[in-house]
Every structure is written in C-alpha cells, then in structure tokens.
PDB file as gemmi writes it, atoms N, CA and C in Angstrom:
CRYST1    1.000    1.000    1.000  90.00  90.00  90.00 P 1                      
ATOM      1  N   MET A   1     -33.322   0.776  -5.063  1.00  0.00           N  
ATOM      2  CA  MET A   1     -33.177   1.098  -3.976  1.00  0.00           C  
ATOM      3  C   MET A   1     -31.599   1.054  -3.739  1.00  0.00           C  
ATOM      4  N   ASN A   2     -31.005   2.327  -3.394  1.00  0.00           N  
ATOM      5  CA  ASN A   2     -29.762   2.331  -3.038  1.00  0.00           C  
ATOM      6  C   ASN A   2     -29.110   1.874  -1.730  1.00  0.00           C  
ATOM      7  N   SER A   3     -27.753   2.009  -1.370  1.00  0.00           N  
ATOM      8  CA  SER A   3     -27.140   1.745   0.004  1.00  0.00           C  
ATOM      9  C   SER A   3     -27.519   2.422   0.929  1.00  0.00           C  
ATOM     10  N   LYS A   4     -27.829   3.742   0.832  1.00  0.00           N  
ATOM     11  CA  LYS A   4     -28.389   4.608   1.860  1.00  0.00           C  
ATOM     12  C   LYS A   4     -29.730   4.231   2.264  1.00  0.00           C  
ATOM     13  N   GLU A   5     -30.333   3.916   1.357  1.00  0.00           N  
ATOM     14  CA  GLU A   5     -31.896   3.462   1.694  1.00  0.00           C  
ATOM     15  C   GLU A   5     -32.117   2.204   2.569  1.00  0.00           C  
ATOM     16  N   LYS A   6     -30.936   1.189   2.220  1.00  0.00           N  
ATOM     17  CA  LYS A   6     -30.847   0.169   2.786  1.00  0.00           C  
ATOM     18  C   LYS A   6     -30.368   0.034   4.246  1.00  0.00           C  
ATOM     19  N   GLY A   7     -29.680   1.314   4.477  1.00  0.00           N  
ATOM     20  CA  GLY A   7     -28.895   1.586   5.941  1.00  0.00           C  
ATOM     21  C   GLY A   7     -27.446   0.988   5.754  1.00  0.00           C  
ATOM     22  N   LEU A   8     -26.880   0.706   4.471  1.00  0.00           N  
ATOM     23  CA  LEU A   8     -25.632   0.392   4.559  1.00  0.00           C  
ATOM     24  C   LEU A   8     -24.767   1.421   4.425  1.00  0.00           C  
ATOM     25  N   GLU A   9     -23.489   1.422   5.034  1.00  0.00           N  
ATOM     26  CA  GLU A   9     -22.503   2.396   4.900  1.00  0.00           C  
ATOM     27  C   GLU A   9     -21.057   1.438   4.507  1.00  0.00           C  
ATOM     28  N   PHE A  10     -20.360   2.206   3.606  1.00  0.00           N  
ATOM     29  CA  PHE A  10     -19.176   1.435   3.240  1.00  0.00           C  
ATOM     30  C   PHE A  10     -17.923   2.334   3.517  1.00  0.00           C  
ATOM     31  N   TYR A  11     -17.004   1.631   3.920  1.00  0.00           N  
ATOM     32  CA  TYR A  11     -15.659   2.340   4.270  1.00  0.00           C  
ATOM     33  C   TYR A  11     -14.516   1.949   3.252  1.00  0.00           C  
ATOM     34  N   ASP A  12     -13.707   2.810   2.868  1.00  0.00           N  
ATOM     35  CA  ASP A  12     -12.443   2.299   2.402  1.00  0.00           C  
ATOM     36  C   ASP A  12     -11.389   2.003   3.359  1.00  0.00           C  
ATOM     37  N   LEU A  13     -10.884   0.784   3.365  1.00  0.00           N  
ATOM     38  CA  LEU A  13      -9.877   0.522   4.316  1.00  0.00           C  
ATOM     39  C   LEU A  13      -8.818  -0.040   3.718  1.00  0.00           C  
ATOM     40  N   SER A  14      -8.568   0.216   2.402  1.00  0.00           N  
ATOM     41  CA  SER A  14      -7.313  -0.067   1.720  1.00  0.00           C  
ATOM     42  C   SER A  14      -6.144   0.852   2.094  1.00  0.00           C  
ATOM     43  N   ASN A  15      -5.085   0.413   1.920  1.00  0.00           N  
ATOM     44  CA  ASN A  15      -3.760   1.116   2.276  1.00  0.00           C  
ATOM     45  C   ASN A  15      -3.091   1.485   1.243  1.00  0.00           C  
ATOM     46  N   GLU A  16      -2.163   2.599   1.330  1.00  0.00           N  
ATOM     47  CA  GLU A  16      -1.289   2.666   0.055  1.00  0.00           C  
ATOM     48  C   GLU A  16      -0.268   1.533   0.089  1.00  0.00           C  
ATOM     49  N   PHE A  17       0.254   1.303  -1.221  1.00  0.00           N  
ATOM     50  CA  PHE A  17       1.566   0.344  -1.303  1.00  0.00           C  
ATOM     51  C   PHE A  17       2.640   1.098  -2.069  1.00  0.00           C  
ATOM     52  N   GLY A  18       3.775   0.894  -1.661  1.00  0.00           N  
ATOM     53  CA  GLY A  18       4.731   1.472  -1.994  1.00  0.00           C  
ATOM     54  C   GLY A  18       6.031   1.535  -1.127  1.00  0.00           C  
ATOM     55  N   ASP A  19       7.102   2.053  -1.659  1.00  0.00           N  
ATOM     56  CA  ASP A  19       8.287   2.055  -0.691  1.00  0.00           C  
ATOM     57  C   ASP A  19       8.035   3.184   0.264  1.00  0.00           C  
ATOM     58  N   LYS A  20       7.278   4.013   0.038  1.00  0.00           N  
ATOM     59  CA  LYS A  20       7.013   5.261   0.921  1.00  0.00           C  
ATOM     60  C   LYS A  20       5.804   5.064   2.036  1.00  0.00           C  
ATOM     61  N   ALA A  21       5.072   4.135   1.793  1.00  0.00           N  
ATOM     62  CA  ALA A  21       4.056   3.635   2.492  1.00  0.00           C  
ATOM     63  C   ALA A  21       4.365   3.619   4.103  1.00  0.00           C  
ATOM     64  N   PRO A  22       3.496   4.090   4.999  1.00  0.00           N  
ATOM     65  CA  PRO A  22       3.726   4.044   6.565  1.00  0.00           C  
ATOM     66  C   PRO A  22       3.700   2.512   6.918  1.00  0.00           C  
ATOM     67  N   LEU A  23       4.597   2.172   7.846  1.00  0.00           N  
ATOM     68  CA  LEU A  23       4.579   0.854   8.279  1.00  0.00           C  
ATOM     69  C   LEU A  23       4.146   0.863   9.754  1.00  0.00           C  
ATOM     70  N   TRP A  24       3.802  -0.226  10.330  1.00  0.00           N  
ATOM     71  CA  TRP A  24       3.643  -0.541  11.619  1.00  0.00           C  
ATOM     72  C   TRP A  24       5.124  -0.253  12.414  1.00  0.00           C  
ATOM     73  N   PRO A  25       4.898   0.185  13.513  1.00  0.00           N  
ATOM     74  CA  PRO A  25       6.174   0.516  14.259  1.00  0.00           C  
ATOM     75  C   PRO A  25       7.115  -0.592  14.608  1.00  0.00           C  
ATOM     76  N   TYR A  26       6.511  -1.779  14.613  1.00  0.00           N  
ATOM     77  CA  TYR A  26       7.358  -2.918  14.603  1.00  0.00           C  
ATOM     78  C   TYR A  26       7.993  -3.552  13.408  1.00  0.00           C  
ATOM     79  N   PHE A  27       7.695  -3.185  12.380  1.00  0.00           N  
ATOM     80  CA  PHE A  27       8.376  -3.804  11.101  1.00  0.00           C  
ATOM     81  C   PHE A  27       9.282  -2.669  10.734  1.00  0.00           C  
ATOM     82  N   GLU A  28      10.382  -3.527  10.077  1.00  0.00           N  
ATOM     83  CA  GLU A  28      11.640  -2.657   9.576  1.00  0.00           C  
ATOM     84  C   GLU A  28      11.284  -2.185   8.344  1.00  0.00           C  
ATOM     85  N   ASP A  29      11.732  -0.966   7.905  1.00  0.00           N  
ATOM     86  CA  ASP A  29      11.681  -0.285   6.621  1.00  0.00           C  
ATOM     87  C   ASP A  29      11.998  -1.341   5.459  1.00  0.00           C  
ATOM     88  N   VAL A  30      11.273  -1.045   4.484  1.00  0.00           N  
ATOM     89  CA  VAL A  30      11.477  -1.713   3.303  1.00  0.00           C  
ATOM     90  C   VAL A  30      13.020  -1.565   2.611  1.00  0.00           C  
ATOM     91  N   LYS A  31      13.829  -2.508   2.283  1.00  0.00           N  
ATOM     92  CA  LYS A  31      15.107  -2.273   1.801  1.00  0.00           C  
ATOM     93  C   LYS A  31      15.207  -2.721   0.466  1.00  0.00           C  
ATOM     94  N   ILE A  32      15.562  -1.839  -0.664  1.00  0.00           N  
ATOM     95  CA  ILE A  32      15.662  -2.459  -1.958  1.00  0.00           C  
ATOM     96  C   ILE A  32      17.041  -2.356  -2.427  1.00  0.00           C  
ATOM     97  N   GLU A  33      17.731  -3.300  -2.855  1.00  0.00           N  
ATOM     98  CA  GLU A  33      18.897  -3.279  -3.526  1.00  0.00           C  
ATOM     99  C   GLU A  33      18.877  -3.617  -5.011  1.00  0.00           C  
ATOM    100  N   ARG A  34      19.575  -3.207  -5.982  1.00  0.00           N  
ATOM    101  CA  ARG A  34      19.533  -3.342  -7.428  1.00  0.00           C  
ATOM    102  C   ARG A  34      20.739  -4.568  -7.553  1.00  0.00           C  
ATOM    103  N   MET A  35      20.274  -5.885  -7.730  1.00  0.00           N  
ATOM    104  CA  MET A  35      21.297  -6.921  -7.803  1.00  0.00           C  
ATOM    105  C   MET A  35      21.800  -7.175  -9.278  1.00  0.00           C  
ATOM    106  N   HIS A  36      21.100  -6.485 -10.262  1.00  0.00           N  
ATOM    107  CA  HIS A  36      21.405  -6.819 -11.685  1.00  0.00           C  
ATOM    108  C   HIS A  36      21.051  -5.646 -12.608  1.00  0.00           C  
ATOM    109  N   TYR A  37      21.906  -5.363 -13.506  1.00  0.00           N  
ATOM    110  CA  TYR A  37      21.832  -4.347 -14.589  1.00  0.00           C  
ATOM    111  C   TYR A  37      21.696  -4.692 -15.720  1.00  0.00           C  
ATOM    112  N   HIS A  38      20.899  -4.166 -16.682  1.00  0.00           N  
ATOM    113  CA  HIS A  38      20.744  -4.561 -17.979  1.00  0.00           C  
ATOM    114  C   HIS A  38      22.228  -4.153 -18.799  1.00  0.00           C  
ATOM    115  N   ALA A  39      22.746  -3.029 -18.563  1.00  0.00           N  
ATOM    116  CA  ALA A  39      23.989  -2.455 -18.915  1.00  0.00           C  
ATOM    117  C   ALA A  39      24.507  -1.336 -18.176  1.00  0.00           C  
ATOM    118  N   LYS A  40      25.768  -1.607 -18.090  1.00  0.00           N  
ATOM    119  CA  LYS A  40      26.778  -0.383 -17.405  1.00  0.00           C  
ATOM    120  C   LYS A  40      27.200   0.286 -18.221  1.00  0.00           C  
ATOM    121  N   SER A  41      27.508   1.437 -18.041  1.00  0.00           N  
ATOM    122  CA  SER A  41      28.206   2.478 -18.872  1.00  0.00           C  
ATOM    123  C   SER A  41      29.671   3.081 -18.230  1.00  0.00           C  
TER     124      SER A  41                                                      
END                                                                             
C-alpha cells in the first residue's frame, strides 16, 4: 500500500541555503568578510 492509497500527501517545505537565498523582510542580508588568508601575493 503506497502513500496515495493511504490518503497521505507529502509537501517539500525545505528552503534553499546560501548567500543568495531569499530572506524575510525584517532580517538583514548576510554579510561575509574574509578575515584570514592562507597566502597573499
């Protein structure tokens, strides 16, 4: 018996994650600063 026969419906509620993901209007945008470098040329 599959989920349709049982009357179950599944919804994907996951959100994207990353620096370009949309934010709620009352949150500031993500700010990323490079504080350390392995090598400078």
